[in-house]
N, C-alpha and C positions, 0 to 999 in steps of 0.2 A: 233421707229417702233415696234409695239407690235408683239410678236411671236404668230402665230396661229397654235395650235396643229394640226388642220385638214390639214393645208398646210404642216406642217412638215412631217406628215405621207405620204402625197401625193408625196412630193418631197424627201423622205427619202434617196434614193440612191444618190442624188446629194450632200450629205454630204461628199462624197469621192472626191478626186481630179479628174480632167478631165481624166488623164491617168488611174486612178483606175477605173473610170466609164467605159471607153472604154474597159478595160480588164476584166470587170465583166461579167461572163457568164449570159445568159438569166435567168429570174426568175425561169422558170421551170427546170433549171439545177443547181439551188443553192443547195449546200450540206454543211455539217458542215465544211469541209476543205476550202470551197470557201466563206462562209458567215462570219464565226466568225474569222475575220482577224485583227480587230483593235477596239479601243474604240468607234469609230463612229458607227460601225455596232452594237455594244452592245446597245448603246443609242437608235438607231433606233428600235431595237427589243423591248426595254422597253416601247416605246410609244404605242405599240400594246395593252398594258393593260389599257391605260388611258380611252378609250371609254367604257370599261366595268365597271369601278369603279367610274369614275368622270363624271357622266352623266349631272350634272347641271340641266338646264331647258329643257333638251331633245333637240329635233330638229323637224323642220317642224310643224305639227299640234299638238305637244305635249308640255308638260312643266315638264317632269320628275316626281320626287317624291314631288315637291313643290306644294303648295296649296292643291289640292285634290288628291295628289299622294298616300295618305293613307286614303282614304275617310271613311273606316270602323272604325270609332272612335266616340268619344263623342264631338268633336269640330264642326262637321257639322250637319246640319238639312236638309237633302234632302227630296224631295217629295216622293221618293221611296228609303228608306234606303238600302244600300248595305247589303247583308246577308252573314253570314257564311254558306257556302254550306254544307248541311248535309252529303252527302255521295259521295263527289267528289274525289274518289280515282282514279288517272289518270291511263290509260292503259299504258302510257309511258311518259317519260319526267318529268314534274312537278318540275323541278329544280334539280333533282337527276342526276347530271353530274359532272365529275371530269376533264373535258377538261381543265379548267383554272388552276387546280392544276397541271396537266401534263405540261402545258405550262410554269408555274412558275418553276417546277422542271427541265425542259430542260434548261431554262435560268440560273438557279443556277448552274447547272452542266457545261454548255458550257463556261460560262465566265472564268472558271478556265483554259481553254485551250488557251485563247486569249493572244497574246504577249503584255502585258502591265504591269505596276508596280503592286506590291502586294497591295499597297493602293487602286489602281483602281479596282483590282479583289475583294477585300473585300467590297468596296463601292457597286459594282454592284451585288455581291452576297447578300448584305443587301437589295438592291432594290427588288431582286427576292424573298427574304424571306418575305419582307413586303407584296408583292402582294399575296404570298402563304398564309400568315396569314390572310389577308383580305378575301380571298376566303373561307378559312376554317371557319372563324368567321361567314360568311354568311350561309354556309352549316350547321353549328351547330345551328345557330339561327332558321333555317328552320326545321331541322330533328332531332336535338339532337345528338345521337350517330352516327358517320360516320367513315368509314375506313380512317386511316391516311396513306398517302403515302409521303415518303420523297425523293423518286427517281422516275424518269420517267420510265414507264413500257413498255414492248413490248407485242405484242399479244400472245406470247408464255409463258408469265409469269402468267399462269392460277391460280396458288395458290394465288398469290397476287391480281390478278384482281377480284377474287371472295372470298376474305377473309371476315370474319365477321366484323360487325361494331365494332369500338373501342369505349371505354367509352368516354363520353363527356369530363370528366376531363383530360383524357390522351391527347385528341386532343387539348384542350385549354391550357394545360401545354406546348404542343409543339408550339402552336401559340404564347404563351408568350415568349418562347425561341427565336422564329423567330423575334419578335418585339425587344427583348433585343439586339439581334445580330445587327439588322438593326440600332437601335439607336446608338450603339457603333461604327458602321463602315460607315454609310452613311454620305456623306458630308453635311455640313451646307449650302454650296453654290453648287448648281447643276443646272446650266442653269439659265434662267430668273426667278427671284423671283416671286412666285405666280403662275407660269405656269408649274413647274416641281417638282417632289418629292424630298424633302430634309429632313434633320433631324427633322425640326420643323413639317413638314407634318406628319411624322411617329409618333412623340410624340403626336400630336393632335389626330390622329386616335387611338393611343394606349389608350388615356384617354377615348375615346368613346367605344371602343371594350370591355375594361375590366370593365367599369362601367356597361355595359349590363350584362356581364357574372357574375360579382360579385353579383349583385342584383338577377340574375336568380338563382344562387346557394343558396342564402339566402331564397328567397321566394318559390322556387319550390322544393329544395332538403334539406332544413334545414341544409346545409353543411357550418357551420360557419367558419371552417378552410379555405376552398377554397374561400368562400366569402371574407374573410379577405385578403387572398393573392391577389386575383384579384382586389379588391377595393384599396388595397395599391398600386398596379401597376398603376391603373387609376389615383389615387391621385398624385403619383410621377411624372408621365408623364405630367399631367396638370401643376403641379408646376414648372417643368422644362421650360415649355413655358412661364408661368407667370413671373418667376424670371429672364428670359432672358432679359426682357425689350424691346424686339423687336416689340411688338404689343401693340396697344392701341385702345380705342373705340372712334369713331366719331359719326356722325349722324346715328341714327338707320336705317332709311328707305333707306338711300343712299347705304347701303350694298346690298340691294335687287333690286333697280331700276336703278342703275347707268349704263350708256352706256360704261363706262370704269372703271374697278376696279383696273387697274394698279396703284400701289402706295397707295391704300387704306390701312390705318394702321391696320385695323381689319382683313383683309383677309389673310388667310394663304395659301389657294389654291383656284383658281377660274377657271371657264371655260369661255373662251372668245368667243364672238359672233361678227359677222360683217355682214352688209347688203349685200345680194347677195352671201355670202359665207357660213355662218351658222346662222340660225335664229330659232325662236321658237314662240309659240302662247300665252305665258303667259301674255304679255302686253295687248293683245286684250281681253283675258278672264277677266282681271281686269278692263276693261273699256267698251267694246262694246257688250259683250255677256251676256246672263242670267247666273247667278252664283248660285252655291250651297252655301247658306248662313251660317254664324256662328250660333251655337246653343246658346240659352239663357244661358245655363250652362257655356259655354265659356265666354260670355260677362260678366256674373256675377262674373267670377273668377278674373277679373281685380280689383286691390285694389283702394281705394280712394287715393287722392293725399296726405292724411295724413298717408299713409302706412298701413292702416287697411282694413280688409275685409268689404264689403259693409254693412253686417248685424250689424257691430259694429262701422262703420265709422261715424263721426259726420258731414262730408261734403258731403256725398252721397245724391243726390237729387231725387233718385227714377228712375223708368223706363217708366213713362208715357210721351213718346215723345223722339225723338232722341237727342234733346238738353239736356234734363235732364240726359239721359243715359251717355252721353259723358262728362258732366260737372264734374269737380273736381276729375278726375280719373288719374291713372297712365297714363302718356302721350303716352305710347306705344299703348294705345287703339285708339287714334286718328291718330297715324302713321300707324296703321294697317287697320283701318276701316274708311269709309266715315263718317264724323261727322256732316255734315250740312243738310242731307236729307235722307229719306227712299226711297229705290228704289223698288216699288211695281209692281207686275204683273198686266198688263192692263194699267199702267200709264207710266212705263219706259221700253224701249226695253231691257235695260241692267239690268233688275230687279234681285233681290236676292230672294231666296226661303224664307228667313226669314225677308226680308225688309232691313236688314243691309248688306251693300256691302263692299267688301274688296278692298283696293288699295295699300296694302303693296308692291306689285311688279310692280305698274304702273309707267311708266316714262312719266311725263307730257309733256316733250319736244317733244316727237314724237307721243303722243296719238291721235292727229287729222291728222297725216300724213299717207300716204299709208303704210309706213314701220312699223307703229304702229298698224296695223290692221292684222287680220287673223294670218298667220304664219310668218309675216315679222318682228317680234320683235327682237331686238338685244341687249337688256340689258345684261350685263355680269352676270354670275351666281356664287355666292359664293359656293364652294364645301365644304370647312370647314373653320370656322372662330373662332376668339379669343373669341367672346361672348359665343359660345358653350363650349369652353375649360374652361372658368370661371365657367359655369354652371356645367360641369362635375366634376370639383374640388369640388364645394360646395356640390354636392350630394354624391360624393365619401367619403368625410370626415364625412358627416352626417351618412351615412350608415355604414361606418367603425367603428364608435363609438358604434354601436349596436352589433357588432360581435367581441368585444374584443380590438378594436383599441382605440387610445386616444380620449378623449372628444373633442367635437367641441369647438373651442375658438372664441372669438371675432375677433382675428387676422385672423382666417380662413375665416370668413365672410367678413372682410374688404378687403381681396385681391381677392374676388370672387364675391359674390352676390352684395355687396355694391359698387363694381366698376361698375356693370351693372346699379345699381340704380342711380349712380352719373354721368352716361353718359350724355354728352351735350344734353340738351333738355328734359331730363327725370327728374332728381333731385327730387326723392321722398325719404322720410326718410329712414335711414339705418335700416336694420334688425339687431336686437340684440338677443343674447342668454342669458337667465337669469334663472338659475336653471334648465337648459335643456329645457326651454320653449321659444317660440318666444316672442319678446318684441319690442316695439317702444318707444323711448324716456324714457326708464327705466321701462315702464309698460308692464307687460305680457298680452297676450290676447289669446283667443281661438275662432276660426271661428265656429259659430253655424252650418254652413253647412259642417263641416268636417266629413269625413267618420270616424265613431268611432273606426274602426279597425286600423286606421293609426295615430300614435302619432302626436301631434300638431306641433312639429318642422319639422318632415318629411313632413307633409302636406304643410307647408309653402315653403319648398324647392321644392316640386313637383309643387306647384302653380307657383313659379318663373320660373321653367323650361318650364311649359306649355305656359306662357306668352312670355318669351324671344324667344322661338323657335317655336312659333305658325306657322302652315302651312308650316313648313320646312321638313315634312316627318318623324317626330319622334313619333307622338302620339300613333299610334297602337303598335309600338315596345315597347314604354314605358309601356303601359297597359299590354302587354304580360309579360314583365320581372317583373313587380310588382304583377303579378297574379291578375289583376283587369279587365278582359274582361267583367265582369258583369256591368261595367260602361256604356257599349254600348247598354244595354237593354232599349228599348224605353218605356216599360211599367213601370218597376221599377224605371226608371230615366226619368220621363216625360219631364224635362227641356232640354234634349238633342233633343227633338222633338218640340221645341218651338222657336219662334223668337221674333220680336218686338211687343210691345203693340200698337194697333191701334183702332181708332173709325171709323167704316166703313163709317159713314155719312160724314166724313171729306174727303173722296176720292170717288167722284161719279163715276169715270171711273174704279174703282177697278175691277179686274177680278173676276168672280164668283168662280173661282178655289181657291181663297184665303179664307181659312177657319180659324176662330179663335176659340180657346177653343174647338176644335173638333166638332163644330156645325156650319153648313152653315148658320144658321139663327141668330146666335148670333150677336148683333150689335157692340160689342166691346170685346176686349180681346187680348190674345197673339196669333200671327199667329202660326198655327199648320200645318206644311208642309205635314206630312204623317198622315192623319186623319182617314183612314179606318183601320179596324182590320187586313185586309189582308196584309197591308204594314208594320206592326210593326216588329221590330227586337227583338226577344225574346230568340232565341236559342244561348246561349253562352256556349255551352258544353265545358268542360275542354280539350277535344281532340283538340280543335282549337289552343291550344298553340303551337302545332307542326304540320307540314304538313305530309300528308301520303306519303309513299314510293310507286312508280309506280309498277303496277302489273307485268309488263314484267320483271323487275329486280328480283322480288321474284321468278318468274318461272325460269329465267336463273340460279339464284343461286341454286335452287333446283335441276336442271339438273346436276349441278356440285357437288351435294352432300352436299351443304352448306345451312343452314337455314338463310334466311334474315328476321329478325323479323319485322313485321309491327308495326308502332307506336300505342300506346294505344288508343282505341276507334275507330280505323279505320278498 
């Protein structure tokens, strides 16, 4: 019987014995001395963090960060590209809140008072520090410098409530300390595997968080020392998961469209769904609804089956027709996209803006059933998986080598990227490193489409990440940490505003809204979803790397005699 987190939360108080439950005061009378009474109450409190951080495919008519969850990037070609909002300084809110920090601090402090073993206290303090670290990593990602709070505050703690922002490195050093404590103290087994936070979950997230921060320090602050420290932490955490031997790769697509992820060897943590209990709309969007399609830039990023970029591959057949596009490519392309047809507006109700449709998240077993439509989907969602950890390791070691760390070895690639490439059903040639350059079968190569400011080997690592994690909600964050928001400009990078090549005469029922090569009268060419000047995305100002602080907080701080500095450009 699978454990459902939603049910656990609803029935949390029944974890106590009947006598305990009958003697428990009403919820509106719960106080520290009546709630924090045993380990069961501590566990119940911890579940309150799950819905905030492990959203999976969302619920109801949503699908979380997956698929179009970060639509403002170069993977999608919509008819109306999402824009960076020029002057959207919020009057209040905007994500500037420390509610979850306070909740984590309360948890960390209170578990020390609960009558249980020291091992249990350390374990649950580690859980609390993990969630505090997650929250602060999100705050830093959004705002940069933020005030660090290691204890829960009262309304009377004015000096602390309105203290200035702490340096980003101070906060992330504290986050690193939180993760290290959690890794040392959280149990390897903590409830049902894949459904609750354990040591492996923390290590996996540690590899994600410090890959982000290490590359941010390198590319935004030129701080090689901090970049090296954080990248080393990411590498170490990923390697701990890898060498444990507890995870392995299976079928790529089954990780994303399975109705039951329990026991899937790749999944480290997942969110469970069940019909009539908790459902989402992702299955329907991948099957019955019009889609925002993948950009030509993304499709062209997939290697040939010979492991080489399409501009140098000897097996690439070109892009004149969906059959040629999909032939002789990295098989992840056919496991992510529909390979036997174009879905065009005016012809297919479930058309794609670029003609190429996604089915990475589609479960064929229920696609024609009522529960496979609208918001009734119940495929389980991977929250964090081994494939990402392998990718985090590969990038961490590659970037670490540029800031004073050891050189990338073939062994590094063979335990990370080449495991991904040898996944069942994929089996493309291994990536090799030769004189610091990418190589296949002993021959170095260089992608003609490479950004000249990015070294050839790093370019290949980033390509692999883009393909392996496509539509999983990482791309915008990746562009930000690499300081590459200019990739999202539709004028300077026109292939992010292009789709499949078509000949209009082949599709008599084609909608007149389908434009090729920016000309409604052109008989053939590449679909151009956003073809008017007014719809282009051109403003990629550096200020968009961080979010603005809300105006009301700046005013409140000023009233207390403290200056809360707005982020640059806002």
